[in-house]
C-alpha positions in Angstrom: 176.5 63.1 -116.6 177.9 65.8 -118.9 174.4 67.3 -119.4 173.7 67.5 -115.7 174.5 70.3 -113.3 175.3 68.5 -110.0 175.3 70.4 -106.7 177.0 68.7 -103.8 175.6 69.8 -100.5 177.4 69.1 -97.2 178.0 70.5 -93.7 178.2 69.1 -90.2 175.3 67.8 -88.2 172.4 70.1 -87.5 173.6 72.9 -89.8 170.4 72.6 -91.8 171.5 70.7 -94.9 168.1 69.0 -95.4 166.4 72.4 -95.3 168.6 73.8 -98.0 168.1 70.6 -100.0 164.3 71.2 -99.9 164.9 74.7 -101.1 166.9 73.5 -104.1 164.1 71.0 -104.8 161.6 73.8 -104.7 163.8 75.7 -107.3 163.6 72.7 -109.6 166.5 70.4 -108.7 166.2 66.6 -108.4 167.4 65.9 -104.8 169.3 62.9 -103.5 169.8 62.2 -99.8 172.9 60.1 -99.3 172.0 59.3 -95.6 168.6 57.8 -96.7 170.4 55.7 -99.3 172.8 54.5 -96.6 169.8 53.4 -94.4 168.3 51.5 -97.4 171.6 49.9 -98.1 171.7 48.5 -94.5 168.4 46.5 -94.9 168.6 42.8 -94.2 169.7 40.7 -97.2 172.0 43.3 -98.7 175.8 42.9 -99.0 176.2 46.1 -96.8 174.0 44.5 -94.0 176.1 41.3 -94.1 179.4 43.2 -94.0 178.2 45.4 -91.0 177.2 42.3 -89.0 180.5 40.6 -89.8 182.4 43.7 -88.8 180.5 44.8 -85.7 178.8 41.5 -84.6 175.2 40.5 -83.6 175.4 43.2 -80.9 174.2 45.8 -83.5 171.2 43.6 -84.7 167.7 44.0 -83.2 165.4 41.1 -82.4 163.7 41.8 -85.7 167.0 41.1 -87.5 167.6 44.7 -88.6 170.6 46.9 -87.9 170.1 48.8 -84.7 171.2 52.2 -86.0 171.1 53.7 -82.5 173.4 51.1 -81.1 175.7 51.3 -84.1 175.8 55.1 -83.9 176.9 54.9 -80.2 179.8 52.7 -81.3 181.0 54.6 -84.3 180.7 58.1 -82.8 182.6 57.0 -79.7 185.4 55.3 -81.7 186.7 57.1 -84.7 188.3 54.0 -86.1 184.9 52.2 -86.0 183.4 55.1 -88.0 186.1 54.7 -90.6 185.4 51.0 -90.9 181.6 51.6 -91.3 182.1 54.3 -94.0 184.4 51.9 -95.9 181.5 49.5 -96.0 178.7 51.9 -96.8 180.3 54.6 -99.0 180.9 52.4 -102.2 177.3 51.1 -102.2 175.8 54.6 -101.6 178.1 56.2 -104.2 176.9 53.6 -106.8 173.3 54.4 -106.1 173.8 58.1 -106.3 175.6 58.0 -109.6 172.8 55.8 -111.0 170.1 58.3 -109.7 172.0 61.2 -111.3 172.0 59.5 -114.6 168.3 58.7 -114.3 167.2 62.2 -113.1 164.7 63.9 -115.4 165.8 67.4 -114.4 169.0 69.1 -115.6 170.0 70.0 -112.0 170.7 67.4 -109.3 171.5 68.2 -105.7 173.1 65.6 -103.5 173.1 65.9 -99.7 176.0 64.0 -98.2 177.8 64.6 -94.9 181.0 63.0 -96.3 180.8 64.7 -99.7 184.5 65.3 -100.0 185.8 62.3 -98.0 183.7 59.8 -100.1 184.8 61.2 -103.5 181.3 62.4 -104.5 182.6 65.9 -104.8 184.5 64.8 -107.9 181.2 64.3 -109.7 179.8 67.8 -108.8 180.0 71.0 -110.7 179.5 73.0 -107.5 180.0 72.1 -103.9 178.0 74.0 -101.2 178.9 73.9 -97.5 176.3 74.8 -95.0 177.5 76.2 -91.7 176.1 77.2 -88.3 177.7 78.0 -84.9 178.4 75.0 -82.6 176.0 76.3 -80.0 173.2 76.5 -82.5 173.9 72.9 -83.7 173.8 71.7 -80.1 170.5 73.5 -79.5 168.9 72.0 -82.7 170.0 68.5 -81.7 168.6 68.8 -78.2 165.4 70.6 -79.0 164.4 69.2 -82.3 165.9 65.7 -82.3 165.3 65.2 -78.5 169.0 64.1 -78.2 170.7 64.2 -74.8 173.2 67.1 -74.6 176.2 64.9 -73.9 175.3 62.7 -76.9 174.8 65.7 -79.1 178.2 67.1 -78.2 179.8 63.8 -78.9 178.1 63.8 -82.4 179.3 67.3 -83.1 182.9 66.6 -82.0 183.0 63.3 -84.0 182.6 65.1 -87.3 185.3 66.6 -89.4 186.4 70.2 -89.0 183.9 72.6 -90.6 186.9 74.8 -91.6 188.2 71.9 -93.8 184.9 71.7 -95.6 184.7 75.5 -96.1 188.2 75.5 -97.6 187.1 73.1 -100.3 183.7 74.7 -101.0 182.5 76.5 -104.1 179.8 78.2 -102.1 179.4 78.7 -98.3 176.0 79.4 -96.8 175.6 80.5 -93.2 172.3 79.0 -92.0 172.2 80.6 -88.6 170.0 83.6 -89.3 166.5 84.2 -90.4 165.2 81.5 -92.8 163.9 84.2 -95.2 167.4 85.5 -95.6 168.8 82.0 -96.2 166.1 81.4 -98.9 167.2 84.5 -100.6 170.8 83.5 -100.6 170.0 80.0 -102.0 167.9 81.5 -104.8 170.7 83.9 -105.7 173.4 81.2 -105.8 171.2 78.8 -107.7 170.3 81.3 -110.4 174.0 82.3 -110.7 175.1 78.7 -111.1 172.5 78.1 -113.8 173.6 81.3 -115.6 177.2 80.1 -115.5 176.2 76.9 -117.3 174.0 78.7 -119.8 170.7 77.6 -118.3 167.8 79.7 -117.0 165.9 78.9 -113.8 162.6 78.6 -115.7 164.1 75.7 -117.7 164.7 73.7 -114.6 161.4 74.1 -112.9 158.7 71.4 -113.1 155.6 72.4 -115.0 153.0 74.2 -112.9 149.7 72.6 -111.9 146.7 74.0 -113.7 144.1 75.2 -111.3 140.5 74.7 -112.4 138.2 77.7 -112.9 136.5 79.0 -109.7 133.3 77.3 -108.7 130.1 79.1 -107.7 130.1 80.1 -104.0 128.5 77.6 -101.7 128.3 77.0 -97.9 131.1 74.8 -96.5 128.6 72.0 -95.8 127.7 71.8 -99.5 131.3 71.4 -100.8 131.9 67.9 -101.8 135.2 66.1 -102.4 134.8 66.2 -106.1 134.7 70.0 -105.9 138.1 70.2 -104.3 141.4 70.5 -106.3 144.8 69.7 -104.8 148.2 71.0 -105.4 151.6 71.2 -103.8 152.3 74.3 -101.8 154.9 76.9 -102.9 156.8 79.5 -101.0 154.3 82.2 -102.0 151.6 80.2 -100.2 153.2 80.8 -96.8 150.8 83.5 -95.6 147.8 81.7 -96.9 148.7 78.4 -95.2 149.3 80.4 -91.9 145.9 82.0 -92.3 144.2 78.6 -92.8 145.9 77.1 -89.7 144.9 80.2 -87.7 141.3 80.2 -88.9 140.9 76.5 -88.7 142.0 76.4 -85.1 140.1 79.5 -84.0 143.4 81.4 -83.4 144.7 78.8 -81.0 147.6 78.0 -83.4 149.0 81.1 -85.2 152.3 80.4 -86.9 154.4 83.4 -87.9 156.0 83.6 -91.4 159.4 82.4 -90.2 157.9 79.3 -88.5 155.8 78.6 -91.6 158.7 78.9 -94.0 160.7 76.4 -91.9 157.8 74.0 -91.9 157.4 74.3 -95.6 161.0 73.5 -96.2 161.0 70.6 -93.7 158.1 68.7 -95.2 155.8 68.6 -98.2 152.5 70.5 -98.0 149.2 69.9 -99.8 146.9 72.8 -100.5 143.2 72.2 -101.1 141.1 74.6 -103.1 137.5 75.2 -104.1 135.6 78.3 -105.1 139.0 79.9 -105.8 139.8 79.8 -102.1 142.2 77.7 -100.1 140.1 75.6 -97.7 142.6 73.2 -96.2 146.3 72.4 -95.8 148.3 69.3 -94.7 152.0 68.8 -94.3 153.8 65.4 -94.3 157.3 63.9 -94.5 158.7 60.4 -95.0 161.9 58.7 -93.9 163.0 55.1 -93.8 159.5 53.7 -94.7 157.8 55.8 -92.0 155.6 58.8 -92.8 154.7 61.6 -90.5 151.6 63.7 -90.9 151.4 67.2 -89.4 149.5 70.5 -89.8 146.3 68.9 -91.3 143.7 71.7 -91.0 140.5 72.8 -92.7 138.9 76.2 -92.6 135.7 74.9 -91.0 134.6 71.8 -89.2 132.1 71.0 -91.9 134.9 70.5 -94.4 136.6 67.5 -92.8 134.5 65.0 -94.8 135.2 66.7 -98.1 138.4 68.7 -98.0 140.0 66.6 -95.2 139.2 63.3 -97.0 140.6 64.5 -100.3 143.9 65.7 -98.7 144.3 62.6 -96.7 143.7 60.3 -99.7 146.3 62.2 -101.7 148.9 61.9 -99.0 148.2 58.2 -98.5 148.7 57.7 -102.3 152.1 59.5 -102.1 153.1 57.5 -99.0 152.2 54.2 -100.6 154.3 55.0 -103.6 157.2 55.2 -101.2 156.3 51.8 -99.7 155.9 53.3 -96.2 154.8 50.9 -93.5 153.0 53.3 -91.3 151.8 56.9 -91.1 152.1 58.7 -87.7 150.0 61.8 -87.2 150.5 64.5 -84.7 147.5 66.6 -83.7 147.5 69.5 -81.3 145.8 68.7 -78.0 144.6 72.3 -77.8 142.3 72.5 -80.9 139.4 70.3 -79.9 138.4 66.7 -80.7 137.3 67.0 -84.3 140.6 66.4 -86.1 141.3 63.4 -83.9 137.8 62.0 -84.5 138.3 62.6 -88.2 141.5 60.6 -88.4 140.0 57.8 -86.3 137.2 57.6 -88.8 139.9 57.1 -91.5 141.4 54.1 -89.7 143.9 55.8 -87.3 144.4 54.7 -83.7 145.7 56.7 -80.8 148.9 55.8 -79.1 151.9 57.2 -77.3 155.2 57.7 -79.1 157.2 55.3 -76.8 154.6 52.6 -77.3 154.9 52.3 -81.0 157.1 49.6 -82.8 160.9 49.8 -82.6 161.7 52.0 -85.6 158.3 53.8 -85.5 158.9 54.8 -81.9 162.2 56.5 -82.8 160.7 58.5 -85.6 157.7 59.5 -83.6 159.8 60.7 -80.7 162.0 62.7 -83.0 159.1 64.3 -85.0 156.5 64.8 -82.3 155.9 68.5 -81.4 155.0 69.5 -77.9 151.4 69.3 -76.8 150.3 66.9 -79.5 148.3 63.7 -79.6 149.8 60.7 -81.5 147.8 58.6 -83.9 149.0 56.0 -86.4 147.8 53.9 -89.2 149.6 50.7 -90.3 149.8 50.5 -94.1 151.4 47.0 -94.5 151.7 43.9 -92.5 155.2 42.9 -93.5 158.4 44.9 -93.6 160.2 45.4 -96.9 163.6 43.7 -96.2 165.4 44.6 -99.5 166.6 48.0 -100.9 163.9 49.9 -102.7 
């Protein structure tokens, strides 16, 4: 790993670590989420799964034979000694996977997000350790409002974690993530650039190659634009105002995100931008976690564009989701913007449901991700669950 610059990213719950990780990814780093690797390591058939069942009993296993992470979480966050036992089981397997992924990373900079960065020994493999902080009341607010966690459970989770002061004392860099996101983005860029300079590398060397955008097409009415006329690319921070404009125009001003809201959305999930005639005509945002994908903010500039721009964006997202072996994609559509987006998704094989009526793990993800005033639709992508680590 001598040729890699490894950033270790940590902080207590709901301080915004994942958001900072996405910022580092945008700047060119390969990113690794230790929590996601831990979830994969717990899948049935793995040594970690067997050790957890032996340690905590069948009580933490669902009817489907999987680890009930909600039940397991209640145990380990209520009993510190149980958390220590769980970490003793999961940390070695996760550390092994992380070190492997660092070696295989194609970029020079790798960023690891790990709550137990120092405790697990991962910090020893990092050239720089970043600690993300936020006031306790803000952590509590984020857990209750964004993760739909009961206040008493959220407080228990916060208290169960190690002292933030201990992490700060060990950090190379401390980032306060309690203010405006634009300010945080500026701090992250500054620290990232300084780190590269200290290691004799420029920021341009770490960025992925840009996507070449085709020459503008002749102007044509929306109804005459076909899927083959549309080019797609990943959104960048300088697309924020354009994405907001598309959402505002596509919903007839019903939804009108401000720059701060749009920046948080962009760093919380991946966005696809659809272009034709040198104009952005559609946007769609999505995320994936634990073999479940969530689709949000799918919008086109005009209703006539759903069958061209909408189809092209959705097909690209489905391709990306299938590469991750996701079982299902769950879409969230505002109930205030009319029936067309819902009808479009239904024409593409989606079905309406309610979050609490979806399958066991799907239900948990839907309830956590679902914004207020939205309709839930889902599309099942595979019949059988993947029961071994990816």
